C-alpha positions as CSV (number, residue, x, y, z in Angstrom):
1,M,95.4,96.1,123.6
2,T,95.7,98.4,120.6
3,I,98.9,100.4,119.9
4,S,98.5,103.3,117.5
5,Y,101.1,105.3,115.5
6,N,99.9,108.6,114.1
7,N,96.3,107.3,114.2
8,T,96.9,105.6,110.8
9,I,98.1,102.1,111.6
10,R,96.6,100.0,114.4
11,L,98.5,97.1,115.7
12,N,96.2,94.5,117.3
13,E,95.7,90.7,117.7
14,A,94.9,90.3,114.0
15,T,98.2,92.0,113.2
16,S,100.2,89.5,115.2
17,D,98.2,86.6,113.8
18,F,99.0,87.6,110.2
19,S,102.7,88.3,111.0
20,Y,102.9,85.0,112.8
21,Q,101.3,83.2,109.8
22,V,103.9,84.7,107.4
23,K,106.7,83.9,109.8
24,E,105.6,80.3,110.1
25,L,105.2,79.8,106.4
26,S,108.4,81.5,105.3
27,G,110.6,80.5,108.2
28,V,112.0,84.1,108.2
29,N,112.3,86.5,111.0
30,F,111.4,89.6,109.0
31,N,111.5,91.8,112.1
32,Q,115.3,91.8,111.6
33,C,114.7,94.2,108.7
34,F,115.6,97.7,109.6
35,H,114.6,99.1,106.2
36,C,118.0,100.1,104.8
37,L,116.7,99.6,101.2
38,S,119.6,97.4,100.3
39,C,117.1,94.7,99.1
40,S,115.2,97.2,97.0
41,G,118.3,98.6,95.5
42,G,119.5,95.2,94.4
43,C,116.1,93.8,93.2
44,P,116.0,93.6,89.3
45,F,112.2,94.1,89.4
46,S,111.9,96.9,91.9
47,G,111.2,99.4,89.1
48,I,107.9,97.7,88.3
49,M,106.8,96.8,91.8
50,D,104.0,98.7,93.4
51,Y,105.7,98.2,96.8
52,L,109.5,97.8,97.1
53,P,110.5,94.6,98.9
54,N,111.2,96.4,102.2
55,R,107.8,98.0,102.0
56,V,106.2,94.6,101.7
57,I,108.0,93.6,104.9
58,R,106.7,96.8,106.5
59,L,103.2,96.0,105.5
60,I,103.5,92.6,107.2
61,Q,105.1,94.2,110.3
62,Y,102.1,96.6,110.5
63,G,99.6,93.9,109.9
64,Q,98.4,95.4,106.7
65,K,97.2,92.0,105.4
66,E,94.9,93.1,102.6
67,Q,97.5,95.4,101.1
68,A,100.3,92.8,101.4
69,L,98.2,90.1,99.8
70,T,96.8,92.2,97.0
71,C,100.0,94.0,96.0
72,S,101.6,93.0,92.7
73,S,105.1,92.8,94.2
74,I,104.5,89.4,95.7
75,W,103.7,88.0,92.2
76,L,106.5,89.9,90.4
77,C,109.2,88.5,92.7
78,V,111.1,85.8,90.8
79,G,112.9,84.4,93.8
80,C,116.4,85.3,92.6
81,D,117.5,86.0,96.2
82,T,119.4,89.1,95.2
83,C,117.5,90.9,98.1
84,A,118.8,88.4,100.6
85,T,122.4,88.6,99.4
86,Q,122.2,92.4,99.6
87,C,120.6,92.5,103.0
88,P,123.0,93.1,105.9
89,N,120.8,91.0,108.2
90,A,120.3,88.2,105.6
91,V,116.5,88.5,105.6
92,D,115.2,86.1,103.0
93,I,112.6,88.3,101.4
94,S,111.9,86.0,98.5
95,S,110.7,83.3,101.0
96,V,108.4,85.9,102.6
97,M,107.1,86.8,99.1
98,K,106.4,83.1,98.4
99,A,104.6,82.8,101.8
100,L,102.4,85.7,100.9
101,C,101.6,84.2,97.5
102,R,100.6,80.9,99.3
103,I,98.3,82.8,101.7
104,A,96.8,84.8,98.8
105,L,96.1,81.6,96.9
106,N,94.5,80.0,100.0
107,E,92.3,83.1,100.5
108,N,91.6,83.4,96.7
109,T,93.1,86.9,96.5
110,I,95.2,86.6,93.4
111,S,96.0,90.2,92.4
112,E,98.0,89.2,89.3
113,P,96.1,86.3,87.6
114,D,98.2,86.5,84.4
115,I,101.4,86.0,86.3
116,Y,99.8,83.2,88.3
117,S,98.6,81.6,85.1
118,F,102.1,81.7,83.6
119,H,103.6,80.2,86.8
120,K,101.1,77.4,86.6
121,E,102.0,76.6,83.0
122,V,105.7,76.5,83.9
123,F,105.0,74.1,86.8
124,N,102.8,72.0,84.6
125,S,105.5,71.7,82.0
126,I,108.1,70.6,84.6
127,Q,105.7,68.1,86.1
128,K,104.9,66.7,82.6
129,Y,108.4,66.6,81.1
130,G,110.8,67.1,84.0
131,R,111.9,70.4,82.5
132,T,110.4,73.3,80.8
133,H,109.1,73.1,77.2
134,K,109.1,76.8,76.5
135,L,107.1,76.6,73.3
136,E,104.2,74.8,74.9
137,I,104.3,77.1,77.9
138,M,104.0,80.1,75.7
139,M,101.3,78.6,73.5
140,R,99.2,77.6,76.6
141,Y,99.7,81.1,78.1
142,K,98.7,82.7,74.8
143,L,95.6,80.6,74.7
144,Y,94.8,81.7,78.3
145,K,95.3,85.4,77.4
146,R,93.6,85.0,74.0
147,D,96.4,87.1,72.6
148,F,97.7,85.0,69.7
149,F,99.7,87.4,67.5
150,S,101.1,90.3,69.6
151,D,104.6,88.9,69.8
152,I,104.6,86.4,66.9
153,G,107.7,88.1,65.4
154,V,109.7,87.5,68.5
155,G,108.5,83.9,68.6
156,T,109.4,83.3,65.0
157,K,112.9,84.7,65.5
158,M,113.4,82.5,68.5
159,L,112.3,79.4,66.5
160,L,114.7,80.3,63.7
161,K,117.6,80.8,66.1
162,Q,116.7,77.4,67.7
163,K,115.9,79.0,71.1
164,L,112.6,77.2,71.1
165,E,112.3,73.5,70.5
166,F,109.2,72.1,68.7
167,L,109.3,68.9,70.7
168,P,109.8,68.7,74.4
169,S,112.8,67.0,75.8
170,R,112.2,64.7,78.8
171,V,114.3,63.7,81.8
172,S,115.1,60.0,82.0
173,N,113.3,59.4,85.3
174,I,110.1,61.4,85.1
175,K,108.6,59.4,88.0
176,E,111.1,61.1,90.5
177,I,110.0,64.5,89.3
178,R,106.3,63.7,89.6
179,Q,106.9,62.2,93.0
180,L,108.5,65.5,94.1
181,F,105.4,67.3,92.9
182,E,103.1,64.9,94.8
183,E,105.1,65.2,98.0
184,N,105.1,69.0,97.9
185,R,101.5,69.5,96.6
186,D,100.5,71.6,99.7
187,L,103.5,73.9,99.5
């Protein structure tokens, strides 16, 4: 059975499959969203997103899988949870965004490879040292981008103000951190 609204959006079995998949991965009932825009008004990154957070929810509700998985908004979300605290229904949109990223990764539809690469470097640093080593993260990211000198002035200032450490600091029990990564590899 197909339901149609204005002949532009068709809701069918594939729609419910995608919605169900996002709901299962995120653990969020995004159908509680009534699109009041509180999440979007509170989001510090909404100004650079191609779809506001509530619009991403609407894409899922309408089964617009390709648009939801290829939008840059899911990669720009930093998981600060401002959206959830602003939401009158406590819809955890950042968990939905993370679920969409996981689906996009599984389907190899990474619309923002630079952001994904940066995230990988942050996680690699945490796995390696138990915390972030910002200088190494930035150097590895710069190597990936092959953009070595565009912000060298900022980097130099940060080094002089001791905002970046030359050598990484490590947690005392790195085995626990690595075990967490191993246990959650599929997440």
